[in-house]
N, C-alpha and C positions, 0 to 999 in steps of 0.2 A: 415491575408493574405498578407498584404504589407511587414510585417517583414520576412515572408518566401520567398517572391519574392526577397527582398534585399539580404537575405542570399544565395539564389540560384544564383543570379547574381554575387555576390562576389566569390562564390565557382567556378563558371564556368570561371570567369576571372582569378582566381588563377591557375586553371588547364591549361589555355592557357599560362600563364606566365611560368609555370614549364615544359610544354611539348613542346613548340615551341621555337626554338632558333633564327630562322630567323626573322628579323624585317618585311620583306615583307609578309612572311607567317602569322606572328602574326596579321598583319592588315587584311589579308584575313579572318582569323578565327574570328577576332573581328567583322568584318562586317557581317559575317554569324550569329554570336550570336545576333547581333543587329536585323537582319532581323527575326530571330526566335522569339525573344521577341515581335517585332512589329506585326508579324502575330498572335501570341497568344493574344495580347491585342485587335486586331481588332475583334476577335471572340466575345468579350464581349462588343463591341461598346463603350459606354460612361462610363461604370462602372469602369475600371481601373483608368481613369483620376480622377473620383470622389473619389475613395478610396485613391489615392495618396495624393490628396488635404486634405482629412480628416486626414490622417496619419500625415502630416506635421503640421496640426492644433493642433493635440494632442501633438506633440513634442514641439511646440511653447508655448502651455499652461503649459506644464510640466517644460520646461527649462532644464538647465544642472544639476540642483540640486548639488549633491556632485561630479558629474563627471567633469573631466577637460574640459576646453573650446575646446581643440583640439578633444576630443572624441565626444563632442556634435556636433561640426561642421562636423565630419565624418558621424554621423547619418543623418544629414541634406543633405549632399552631396550624400550619398547612396540613399536617397529617391528621390533626384533630378535626379539621374542617371536613375531611372525608368521613370521619366517624359519624358525623351528623346525618349522613345520607343513608346509613344502613339501619335496617329495622332489627337486625340481630345483635342488639346491644348486650344481651346476656352472653352471647358467644364471645364477643370482644372482651367483656369483663372477665370471663373465665380464662382466656388466653393471656390477657394482660396481667392478671393476678398471679398466674403461674410463672410467667416470665419475670415479674417483679420479685417473687419469692426466690427464684434461682439467682437473680442478680444480687440480692441482698445476702443470701447465705454463702454464695461463692465469692463474694467480694468483687463482682464484675461490673458494678455500677460506677459510672464515671463521676457522679456527684450526688450526694444525699440531698443537697438543697434542690437540685433539679428534679429529683424523684418526688420530693414533697410538694414542690410547686405543681408538678404534673398531676399528682393525686388531688390537689386542691381544685385544679381546673376541672378534672373529671367529676369530682364530687359535686361541685357547685354549678357545673355546666357553663363555666366562664371561658368560652373559646369562640372564635369567630366562625360564622357560618360559611364564609367563602374568603378568598384572598383579596377581594375588591376593597377599594378604599372607602366606598360609600357604606359599607356594612356597619351596623350598630354594634360595636364591640361590647356594649353593656347588655346586649340581648342574652338571655339565659335559656338553656334547656331546662327540663325538669330536674330538680335536685335528686341526685342518686346517692343515697347513703351507703349503698353496697361498697363503694370505693373507699369508704372509711376503714375497711378491713386493712388497707395498707398502713394506716396510722398505727393500728395494733401490732403489725409486723415490726415497725420501727421501735415501738415500746418494748416488745419482747427482746429484741436484740440489744437495746440499751440496758435493760434490766440484767440480761445475761452478762454483758460486758462489765457492769458494775459489780455483780456478784463474783465473777471470776477475778476481777482486780482485787477485791477484798480478800478472797480466798488465797490468792498468790501472796498477798501482803502478810497474811497470817502464817503462811508456810515459812517465810524467811529464806535467805540465800542458801542455807545449808541443805535445803530440800529442793535443789534446782531441777532434779529429774521430774518431780511431780509437777513443776511449773510449766513443763513442756506440753502438758495436756490442757486443752481448752474445750469446754462443753457449752452448748447453747440449749437453753430450755425454752420450748415453744408451746404456745397454747394451740392445740390441734384445731379448735374451731375457727381460728383466724388465719390458718395457712392452708392453701388449696391443694393439699396432698391427701388423697384418699387412701385408706388402709387397703392393702393388697397382700396376697400371699407371695412371699419372696424367700429365696434360699437363705439359710442362716449363714452368717459370716463366722468363720473360725478365727477367733482372736486369741493370741497368746495369753496365758494366765497372768503374766506380769502386767500386760496392758489392761486386763480386766480389773486387777487390783487398783491400778492407778485411776481407772474410770470410776470405780465405786466410791473412792474417797471424796472427790468433788461433788458427786451426786448425793452422797450422804450429807455433805455440808449444805447443799441447796435444799434437799428434802430431809429434814431431821427424822422423819418417820422411819420405822424399821425397813431396811432394804433386804431384798432376797439374798440369802446366803448360799443357796444351792448353786453349785458350780455350773450346772447346765443352764440354769436360768440366767445366771450372770453373764454367760457367754453368748446370749441371744441378742442380736441387734437387727433392727429393721431399717432399711434404707428408704428415704422418702424422695430421692431424686431419680 
């Protein structure tokens, strides 16, 4: 569905480019096209925003592959052009942040550089309004600081990697078994996962002991020693 909307938007913009020569008239028709898309999106309420976020998630997982970087960026910009038509930007933001968090935590993102570039565009509103050549690419939407949460996600992951690298270095090669365990420390306020009641995971005692060592290293404060508490884990995905 999103692919067809992108193609239709580009086709309509191309028609305007070829049919209207006056700059003023072109702008009038462009605003009319924007209003038409916006009215259509409102008919489906939150669904278009969700679909656009899921489409961008698919592109980010797939990456550019054999395509040129310019072609890949054009695909992303065409998807963001649809984002401007929806009034449910909070819905888009929620789905996008959750998908971004999963990509980062599960290592499914094709490129960290592409992720950061996309966050910058979303935060600064630096994306085209349509696919037409006459569009002013310097035109900006309102600055949206909420997308800055993605920057905090990257900082959390970088800090966790550095902490684990230093921890493994201190262990040395003679404690190879403990080096098989990797932990990630996240700030709850920057990750879009709400607390919820889940079933406790039954983890072997040996794994619990390996887990407590790096956590004690990261958090020097006293750790719970009760075996029951040490064996409680809460999934966020």
